C-alpha positions in Angstrom: -35.2 17.3 -72.1 -35.8 20.7 -69.9 -39.7 19.8 -69.9 -38.8 16.0 -68.1 -36.0 17.5 -65.5 -39.4 20.4 -64.6 -41.4 17.3 -64.7 -38.8 15.7 -62.3 -38.5 18.7 -60.1 -35.5 19.8 -58.3 -32.9 18.3 -56.1 -34.5 18.2 -52.8 -37.7 19.1 -54.3 -38.5 16.3 -56.3 -42.0 16.1 -57.9 -42.9 12.4 -57.1 -43.2 11.9 -53.7 -46.3 14.9 -53.3 -48.2 13.2 -56.2 -47.9 9.6 -54.5 -48.9 11.6 -51.0 -52.4 12.8 -52.6 -53.2 9.7 -55.2 -52.4 7.5 -51.8 -54.6 9.8 -49.9 -57.2 9.3 -52.5 -57.1 5.6 -52.6 -56.9 5.3 -48.7 -60.7 7.5 -48.2 -61.9 5.3 -51.0 -61.0 2.2 -49.0 -62.2 3.9 -46.0 -65.6 4.9 -47.4 -66.1 1.0 -48.8 -65.2 -0.5 -45.6 -67.3 1.9 -43.5 -70.5 1.3 -46.7 -70.0 -2.3 -45.8 -70.6 -2.4 -42.0 -74.0 -0.4 -42.5 -74.1 3.4 -41.8 -75.0 5.5 -44.5 -74.2 3.2 -47.5 -75.4 5.2 -50.1 -73.6 8.0 -49.8 -70.4 5.6 -48.6 -70.6 4.4 -51.9 -71.3 7.4 -53.6 -67.8 8.6 -52.2 -65.8 5.7 -52.7 -66.4 5.7 -56.5 -65.4 9.7 -56.2 -62.1 9.0 -54.4 -60.8 6.1 -56.4 -61.5 8.4 -59.5 -59.5 10.9 -58.2 -56.7 8.6 -57.6 -56.8 7.1 -61.0 -56.7 10.5 -62.3 -53.5 11.2 -60.8 -51.9 8.2 -61.5 -50.3 9.0 -64.8 -48.2 12.1 -63.7 -47.3 10.1 -60.3 -46.2 7.3 -62.8 -44.5 9.6 -65.4 -42.5 10.9 -62.5 -41.8 8.0 -60.4 -40.6 6.5 -64.2 -38.1 9.7 -64.5 -36.8 9.0 -61.2 -35.9 5.3 -62.0 -34.3 5.9 -65.0 -31.8 8.3 -63.2 -30.6 5.0 -60.7 -27.5 3.4 -61.3 -28.0 0.2 -63.1 -27.1 -3.0 -60.8 -27.4 -1.3 -57.4 -29.0 -2.0 -54.4 -31.1 0.9 -54.9 -32.1 0.2 -58.4 -33.4 -3.4 -57.2 -35.4 -2.2 -54.2 -37.0 0.4 -56.9 -37.5 -2.3 -59.6 -39.5 -3.8 -56.9 -41.1 -1.4 -55.8 -42.5 0.1 -59.3 -44.1 -3.4 -59.7 -45.7 -2.8 -56.4 -46.8 0.7 -57.2 -47.9 -0.3 -60.8 -50.0 -3.4 -58.9 -51.5 -1.6 -56.7 -53.1 0.8 -59.9 -54.1 -2.0 -61.7 -56.5 -2.8 -58.7 -57.9 0.0 -58.1 -58.5 0.3 -61.9 -60.3 -2.8 -61.6 -62.4 -1.7 -58.4 -63.4 0.9 -60.4 -66.2 -1.0 -62.1 -67.7 -2.7 -58.6 -67.7 0.6 -57.4 -69.1 2.3 -59.9 -72.0 -0.5 -60.0 -72.6 0.4 -56.1 -72.8 4.0 -56.7 -75.8 3.5 -59.3 -77.3 1.5 -57.0 -76.3 2.9 -53.3 -74.6 -0.2 -51.9 -71.4 -1.7 -51.5 -70.5 -4.9 -53.6 -68.4 -7.6 -52.6 -66.4 -7.3 -55.4 -65.6 -3.7 -54.7 -64.5 -4.4 -51.1 -62.2 -7.1 -51.9 -60.3 -5.1 -54.5 -59.8 -2.1 -52.6 -58.5 -4.1 -49.5 -56.0 -6.0 -51.8 -54.9 -2.2 -53.5 -54.1 -0.9 -49.7 -51.8 -3.9 -48.6 -50.5 -3.1 -51.9 -49.9 0.8 -51.4 -48.4 0.3 -47.8 -46.3 -2.1 -49.1 -44.7 0.3 -51.8 -45.0 3.3 -49.8 -42.5 1.5 -47.0 -40.0 0.6 -50.0 -40.4 4.3 -51.4 -39.6 5.3 -47.7 -36.6 2.6 -47.6 -35.5 4.4 -51.1 -35.3 7.8 -49.3 -34.5 7.5 -46.0 -31.4 4.5 -46.2 -30.7 4.8 -49.9 -31.1 8.7 -49.8 -32.5 9.2 -52.9 -33.2 13.0 -54.6 -32.0 13.7 -51.2 -29.8 16.5 -50.0 -27.7 16.7 -47.3 -27.2 20.1 -46.2 -28.7 20.5 -42.6 -27.2 24.1 -42.4 -29.2 25.6 -45.2 -31.2 28.8 -44.5 -35.0 28.6 -44.4 -35.7 30.4 -46.9 -33.7 28.9 -49.3 -34.5 25.3 -48.5 -37.9 26.1 -49.0 -37.5 27.4 -52.4 -37.1 24.6 -55.5 -33.7 25.4 -57.2 -32.0 27.7 -54.9 -29.8 25.4 -53.1 -26.8 23.8 -54.5 -27.4 19.9 -55.1 -23.3 19.3 -53.9 -23.5 18.3 -50.0 -22.6 20.4 -47.2 -19.6 19.5 -44.6 -21.6 18.7 -41.2 -20.0 20.9 -38.9 -19.6 19.6 -34.9 -20.5 22.5 -33.4 -21.9 26.0 -34.0 -18.9 28.2 -35.0 -20.1 30.5 -31.7 -19.8 27.9 -29.6 -16.1 27.3 -30.1 -13.8 29.0 -27.3 -10.8 30.8 -29.5 -7.4 29.4 -28.5 -4.1 32.0 -27.2 -1.5 31.4 -29.9 1.2 29.5 -28.1 -1.0 27.7 -25.4 -0.9 24.0 -27.4 3.4 24.7 -27.1 2.9 25.7 -23.4 1.0 22.9 -22.0 3.2 20.6 -24.4 6.5 21.7 -23.0 4.5 21.1 -19.1 3.8 17.7 -19.8 7.8 16.8 -20.5 8.8 18.8 -17.6 6.0 16.5 -15.2 6.9 13.6 -16.7 10.7 14.0 -16.1 10.4 15.1 -13.1 8.5 12.1 -11.7 10.9 9.4 -13.5 13.6 11.1 -11.3 11.6 10.7 -8.2 11.1 7.0 -9.1 14.9 5.9 -9.5 16.3 4.5 -6.7 19.3 6.3 -4.7 22.7 4.9 -5.5 25.0 4.5 -2.9 28.5 6.9 -2.7 31.0 4.4 -3.1 34.9 5.9 -0.9 
């Protein structure tokens, strides 16, 4: 279990997001190279680079999926963020499967120095799935606050080091302590007394004068 905790990372510093960033970046580079190669310029070089980029993304897939499943397992069942995570999990697994399929026509293109239509179609489909999964992942973090620490007053040095901060959220202060004006003892009581006296004077001034009777 300790190994799984280390694989997951720490609150505020989970392992899954940086792995997804690198994997998505590799896939996106592959898509860009496939599209450029299909358009004509330097097609052999683009086909070679696309296969290498797809291979890098697929090599990162196992640790990315493992850390994502560890995060998913901790979500409370039958909650909105668990349902959202279920949808995202399915989309990202589908994207990985599509890029795995695209590896075969990309390998053929690597060998003959051209971009095959199947590689182009599968790469574009995989990228569309990645965009959808990335959007859902951003919602899971920025809306539902999954594995996010709410500690805006944490020092920069401690915030950058995994495991240094208390996972309990901090209370957010409305203003810095140095900007608050100290109050003199008894000031509030004096203000309340002055307010009552002013109200009494105004009330007497507004009463009609009574005529004296003999």
